[in-house]
C-alpha positions, 0 to 999 in steps of 0.5 A: 192417538186419541185428543187426550194422548196428544194433548199429554204429549205436547204438554211436556214437550212444552214443560208443563208438567202439572197438566201433563201429571193430570192428563196421564193421570186421565189417560191411566184411569181407562188403561192402567198399564199402558207403559208409555203413559205410566213413562211420561207421568213419572218422568212429569214427576220427576221433572217437578222434583217428586222423585219417589213419585217418580221411581214408584211408576218405573218400577210399575213399568219394570213389573209390565215390562222388565227391560224396558230402557226408558224406566230402566235408564231414568229408575238408575238416574233417580236412585243415584246419588244426590249430587247427580241428580242435581244434574239431569235433564229433570232440573229444567221443568219448563222446556218451553222456556228452555228453547227460548231462541236469540239470533246468533246465541242459539240453534236448532240442529238435527244431528248426523249419524244418528245411534241406533234407535234403542239407545236415543229412544230413551231421551226426552225433551230437556235433556242435558247432553254434552258436546265432545271435540273429537277429531275436529268433529263434535260429538253429542253425548247423553249424560252417561257419556253414550254417543248418541250422533254429530253436529253437520260439518259446518256447525262443527268445525265453527263452534270448534273454534270457539270452543277451543278459544275459550266458549261455551256452550250447553245443549239439550234434547229437543226432540226425538222422532224415529231414527232422528234427534233434534237438539238445542244448542246455546251459547252460554259464555262467549270470551272478548276475542269473539265478541262480535262473531256470532256463534251461530249463522242464520240457516237462512243466510244469503250466501253472497259472494265478496270479491277479492284479490285477483290470483293468476288473473282471476277474481277471487271470490268468497262467500260471507261465513268464509270472511266471517270465519277468517275474521273470526281466525284473525281476531283469535290471532291477534289476542294470542300474540 
């Protein structure tokens, strides 16, 4: 990978769309039919609100590869009605600001049971995702409600309780690398019943064991996570009485 191409990719990951446009245009001077560069340039234009230029470039991609999934997917979105366009990932041009972490309120998560590579390949950093509870698990869907993966069980169980209790969350694509997809989840609303309960526990949180009452002559031990989960349940129950 050339240094210029690496810089072009990095500017997209950080949401520096102005430089992304300049760098990808420079790359096209040497390789005007490079599909990856054209797709990056189109995405950068769409991210700053220049939908017409983005459409023109995606259409050029389709003249080179009429089955290109990235161009087909994004051209379909850009060709939708105005209301739909407002909700797509391009409404977040500053991806670097989008991924600001807040302890307890945000989490970078690697998805499990990821969808086929051809499904996740068109996803781009900053794209809005949906978190949906199904069968006591949390599935992650793209904006077309296509399944792309699911949260790990421990995070899923915790968020299921909070979501059922009124908390609200948003999620975005952070990165896609082959068959691996990483998302960024953020708490956007916390109900009063969970005011002292962080949505996300730090991954490096020590698993301290806390002695509890004896049962059958043996001291029971619970982790901090289990205690925390019980407090969540107790707090929710008391508010419902």
